[in-house]
N, C-alpha and C positions, 0 to 999 in steps of 0.2 A: 320083332323087338330084341332079342338077344345080340343080331348079329347090329344093331344100331348100341347098342350100350360096348360090346366087345369096340365099335370103331371109335367113341368117341372116347372110352380108355387107352385105347393105342395113341390118339391125339391127344391127349392129355398127357402119358407120357412122354410124347415127340416132344411138344413142346417144351416140359420140365426139363428134358433131357439139353435141351438148345440154350434154354434158358442158362443153366449150370455152366454149359460151357463155354456161353459168352461171358459171363460172371469170372469162370478162370480165364478167358484171355483177358479181358479188363484189369485182372490182378497181376498176372504177368505182365502186362504193359506198365503198369502202376512200379511194380519192383523189378524191372530191367533198367542194368548202370544206363546212366545220361551221361554222354561226353560236351564239353562244352569248351572255348577260350575265344581266344583274338591274337591277332596279329597285328602289329601298329610299324609303320615307316615315319620319316618325317625330313623336312630341308627346314632350317633355319635360318634368319637374316637378323643380325642386329645393325642397325643402323650406323652403330657407332664403328662399325666393323672391330669393335674389342674382342680379342682371344685371351682368355687367362691359362697361364701356365698349366695349373691345376686343374684345370675340365672344368671349373664353376662358371655359373653362367653371369654375364652380368645384370640379369633380373634375376635374383636369387632365389626363386621358388624350385620347387620339387621337378627335375625330368626336364628335356630337351633342350639339353647343356651345349650342344655341339653347334657350332657357329662355320654357318657356311659349307654345312656337308650334309650331304644323303647319309643319313643316318637311319640306326636301326632303335625301335621303343623296346618289346619285349612279344614274346610267346607266350600264351597262359594257358592251359591245359588244366580243367576243371572235372571230376570227378563226383558223380551225387547217385546215390541209391536210397530206395525206401521199401522198407518188407515190416509189414504189421504198422506198431507205433514206433518204430527206430528207421531212425534215416542217418546218414555220414556223409559228408561235404569234402571235400580232400582237391584244394587248388593250388599248383604249382605256377610258375615262371621262370623265364629265362632272358636275359640280355638289362641292359641297363635301367630302362624304366621299372625291370622288377624290382631294387631297392635301393632307391640313392639316399646318402646321408642327409640328415639336416642338422642346423647350425648351433641346437639346442641339447640334443639327445647322444651325440656321440658315436650313430649306429654304425659300425662295420661297413663301409660299403669300399674297399678297395679296389677293388678288379671293376673293370670297363664291362666285364662280360660272367655273371654271376646267376645264381641261381637261389631262389628264393617260396618258402612256401607261405604263401596268400589265406587259408583257409587249411585248416586240418580240423574238425570238429563231429561229435556225434548230437544226435535229440532225439530223447526219450518224451514221447507224448505221454503225457502220465494224467488227462484227463481227456476231453473234447477242450477244454480251454487254458489248458496249464501245460506247457512243455518247459522242459531241461535240458538246457545246451552245456556241453561241457568242450574245451577245445582251445585253439586258436583263431581266431577269425579277426577277419577286417572289423575296425571300429565302429562303435554306433555312435561316436560324436564324429559333426560334421556333417556337408551336404557334398562335398567333392570324395571319391574314392582314386585308389590305385589306378583300377583297368582303365585305359582310354575308353571302352565302351559304357560305362558305367558313367561318365563327364560328357557335357556337351562341347564346353571347350578343353580344348587338347594340354594347352598350358595350364597349370595349378592358379590358384589362388595362396594366398599369404598365409590363411587361415587355416588352410589345407596341411600347407609345409610345414609350419612350425605347432601341428597338433598334432594327437596320437597316430597311428597310420591303421595300429592292428593293437590284439587285447586278447592275452592269455587269459582265461578263466572259466567259468560257473555260473550262467544267468537262467534266471525263471523269465517266462515269457506269460503275462495271464491276459486273454482277451476276455475284457466283461463281455464287451457288445462287439459288434462289426463296426464299430466306430470309436471305439475305446479301448486302450489298452495299458498294462505296467508291466517294466521291466527292474530286476533287481538281480546284481551279482556281484558277485567278488573276482580280482581280479588279480595281476602281477602289475609289476610295473611296465610302463607303456614300450611296446614294439618287442619285447624277447618274450619268447616262448620256453626259455629256462631261467628266472630271476632267483636267484641266491639269496636273495633278501628276503626269498619265502611270498607270500598270498600278500601284497600289502595295500590295495586299492579297493575300493567300493565304490559301485555305480550303478546308477539307475536311469532309467528313463519313462516317460507320461506322453503317448502316443493319443491324439485326439482327430477325428477325421466330421467335422461338424454337418459337411454336405459333400454329395459326393464330387470327389475331383479336389478336393481341399486336404491336405495332409499337413499337420503339425506335430513335432515331437520337441517334447523339454527335456535336454540332459544333462547329465552332470557325474564327474568324476572326482572319486579326493583320492589324495593318498600320501606315504611318504618314502621314500624323496620325490614323488611326480608331483605334487601340487595339486592345485583343485583348480577344475575348466568348469565351466558352466555354459552351457550351450542350445539354442533355439535354432532349426531346421524346419522349413515350412515351405510347401509347393503349393504354387495357387493354379489349377486349371479355368481362367478365369472366363475364356468363350473358347470356341473351337478350335481357334488357331491361335490364341495368343495365352502364354503361359508364363508364370512369375514366380520365383523359385529367392528363395531368402536364410542367408545363414548369418548370424550373430553370436559372440563368443566373447567370455572374458577368463584368462587365464592368470592365475596367484603362484609365482613358482614359491620354494620354501624361503628362498631368500629377500621374498617381498619383490621382487623383478616379475617380469611376466610378459602378457599382452593384450589385446583388447580390439575387436577390428567387426565390419559390418560389411556383408557382399550383397549385390541385388543380382538377378539374373531372369530379365523381361527375353521371352522369346516369341518370336511371330512364325508360325510357317504359311510361306507364300508358296502354297501350294503343295500336291502329294511329295513330292521329290527335294523341297528346298525349304532350309530354314534359318533364317537370321538371328544372332543373338547377341548382347549383351553382358557382359561382366561388368559391375561397378563396385569395386571396394575402398572401405577405408582401413588403414591397420596402422596399430601403432602399440611402439615395442616400449615398456614403463622402465620406468628410472633403473638403475642394479642399485644397491644398497649393500652397505658392510654390517655387520652386526650390529654396531653402533646406530645403524641407520640413516649414516651418511651415504649421498650418491658418491655412487663409484664412478658410472657411466649415465652419461645422459640420453633419455630416451630419444626415438625417432618415430615420425610417423610418414604415410606412405601412402597415395592415392594410385591407384590402375582402374584403367579403362581397358577391356579387351571385346572386340568386335569380332564372332565368330560365322561364318556361313555354313553352312552342313549340306553337303549334296548328298544324298541317298540312293544305291543304286543295287538294289536288294541288300546282301550281307555287308554289301562294304557301303563305306563311308568316306567322304570327301571334305578336310577338313581345311578352311583359310583362315585364317588367324590374326588380325592386326593390334598388337599392343602397346599402350602407352603408360609409364608409369613416373610419378613425379615423387618426391621427397623432399621431408623439411630437411634434412641436412645432404651433406654427398657421400650419398649411397652405392654411386653408380660409377663407373669408366668410362673415358671418352677412347678413339681410336690412340692415342699417345698415354695412355695409362694414368692419366689426370682424373680427380675425382671432379664429380657432379650430381648433381640433384635431379638429374633427369635421364630416363633412357627407354627406347622402343624397337622393338622387332615385328617380323612378318614370318608367319611359318605357313607349309603345305603340309599336310599330313595326309595318310592312308591307313585307315583301320579295319579290318575284315572280321569281323565277327562268325564264329561258327556255332 
């Protein structure tokens, strides 16, 4: 009997030690430093043949500016780690796509090759449902992001190009349930991690997932001099092969100017390796007024349609894209640099994610 008891005791101790060792290994895996990122390159041809001397693209959205050239996008490298309740994320990038200026906000982007911080933040889990994040982070506004791995299309929408890219600030995220969450935070002015005006903006988000595969985000951001933006971002996996994304926004600047627009993103998987999608966007720039309320600059609108096919080979995505834009005014240029109301382009891009 004693021998049997000794044997059971030895087995119990062995199993306990193995379980502790297994848990320790899992903890080590969770707390290991993770490295990720992407590399992208592209060729674009504007059918007008237009090339601007300052490198501005005929279709005035972010990135993919170069005409008829094998060009680079960016190298993005990210680092993340979690220890206990605390985690950090750091992400930086090199190359023209790393940070391009947008017309409204005078972001410094004078060099063709530049370095930019995409994310630099620390998160602490106050409870199992409430977390605090502080630092410089990709914006919570809008559907599209800077990194090409986060978008279905390689070129970007007008809503993305005119909205905030990044926000520096402090935010609280509260998950009431797995399907419903809230965020509230204070932030600097758009796209700056050192704001000499101080913390000027207040932002928030409501997340709701009514059923699995349906995600809806209601966002707002307001401040002086930033202005106020309301934004809806949603994604619906309607069937196993068909997905629909939606983005709508309204922005009002301090001088009563601004923009609004809506974009839809239907996508259908035609097999395991190929997906075909459309981005159809209506974007309107509002009238710009002086202090007396008189119109200084008349507004204009653009209707843009982008057909994109993505072919996936492991970590590599090969993107082909045809884009046709039409405007209410002569917003574009033809080959002779004359103003025209339409523009179209074709591009091929290669994106490697790691």
